[in-house]
C-alpha positions in Angstrom: -50.7 -33.1 -34.2 -48.3 -30.3 -33.6 -45.7 -29.7 -36.3 -42.8 -27.3 -36.3 -43.3 -24.5 -38.8 -40.8 -24.3 -41.6 -40.0 -20.6 -41.3 -37.7 -21.1 -38.3 -39.8 -19.1 -35.9 -40.9 -20.3 -32.5 -44.5 -20.9 -33.6 -46.1 -24.3 -33.9 -48.5 -25.4 -36.5 -51.4 -27.7 -36.3 -53.6 -29.2 -39.0 -57.2 -28.1 -39.1 -59.4 -31.1 -38.9 -62.0 -29.9 -41.5 -60.0 -29.2 -44.6 -56.4 -30.2 -43.7 -54.9 -26.6 -43.8 -51.9 -25.8 -41.6 -52.7 -23.3 -38.8 -49.8 -21.5 -37.1 -50.0 -21.0 -33.3 -47.7 -18.9 -31.1 -46.4 -20.7 -28.0 -45.4 -19.0 -24.8 -42.0 -20.4 -23.7 -40.7 -20.3 -20.2 -38.0 -17.7 -21.1 -40.6 -15.1 -22.1 -42.2 -14.6 -18.6 -38.8 -14.8 -17.0 -37.7 -11.9 -19.2 -41.0 -10.0 -18.9 -40.8 -10.1 -15.1 -37.0 -10.2 -14.6 -35.9 -7.2 -16.7 -38.2 -4.7 -15.0 -37.2 -6.0 -11.6 -33.5 -5.6 -12.4 -34.1 -2.1 -13.9 -36.0 -1.0 -10.8 -33.3 -2.4 -8.5 -30.7 -0.5 -10.5 -32.7 2.8 -10.4 -33.3 2.4 -6.6 -29.6 1.8 -6.1 -28.8 4.9 -8.0 -31.3 6.9 -6.0 -29.9 5.6 -2.7 -26.4 6.5 -3.8 -27.6 10.1 -4.7 -29.4 10.5 -1.4 -26.3 9.3 0.5 -24.1 11.7 -1.3 -26.5 14.6 -0.4 -26.5 13.5 3.3 -22.7 13.4 3.2 -22.6 17.0 1.9 -25.0 18.1 4.7 -22.9 16.2 7.3 -19.8 18.1 6.1 -21.6 21.4 6.5 -22.6 20.5 10.0 -19.1 19.5 10.9 -17.9 22.9 9.7 -20.5 24.6 11.9 -19.5 22.4 14.8 -15.8 23.5 14.4 -17.0 27.1 14.4 -19.0 26.7 17.6 -16.1 24.8 19.3 -13.9 27.9 18.7 -16.6 30.1 20.1 -17.0 27.9 23.1 -13.3 28.1 23.7 -13.5 31.9 23.6 -16.3 31.9 26.1 -14.3 29.6 28.4 -11.3 31.9 28.1 -13.5 35.0 28.9 -15.1 33.2 31.9 -11.6 32.5 33.3 -10.6 36.1 32.7 -13.8 37.4 34.5 -13.2 35.1 37.4 -9.6 36.4 37.8 -10.8 40.0 37.5 -13.6 39.4 40.0 -11.2 37.7 42.4 -8.9 40.8 42.2 -11.9 43.1 42.8 -13.0 41.0 45.7 -9.5 41.3 47.3 -9.4 45.1 46.8 -12.9 45.4 48.3 -11.9 43.2 51.3 -8.8 45.3 51.9 -10.9 48.5 51.8 -13.6 47.0 54.1 -10.9 45.9 56.5 -9.4 49.4 56.5 -12.9 50.9 57.1 -13.6 48.4 59.9 -10.3 49.2 61.6 -11.0 53.0 61.3 -14.5 52.5 62.9 -12.9 50.3 65.6 -10.4 53.0 66.5 -13.1 55.5 67.3 
């Protein structure tokens, strides 16, 4: 017959059948496994959340660096485009000069 122990703890006491002495027994309550399983799960979830936040902040820093590099390359691309247009204009002018000289040479040959 289980009897609640007098010391106020969560142990139960039973009477030994041989000599009538009181034997204290610890009882596992439902809250103990909940705490034993739940607290580590919550701790791991919090640590994983912190790890993910740290990793995301590192990726954001790397993304900012790549954005800065992209801005640099966009200005370089613009300079290349400007140089391409300049070369096209210069080559067009050279072509016109060469055409004029060739025309002059052809007319001189035709006159002979």
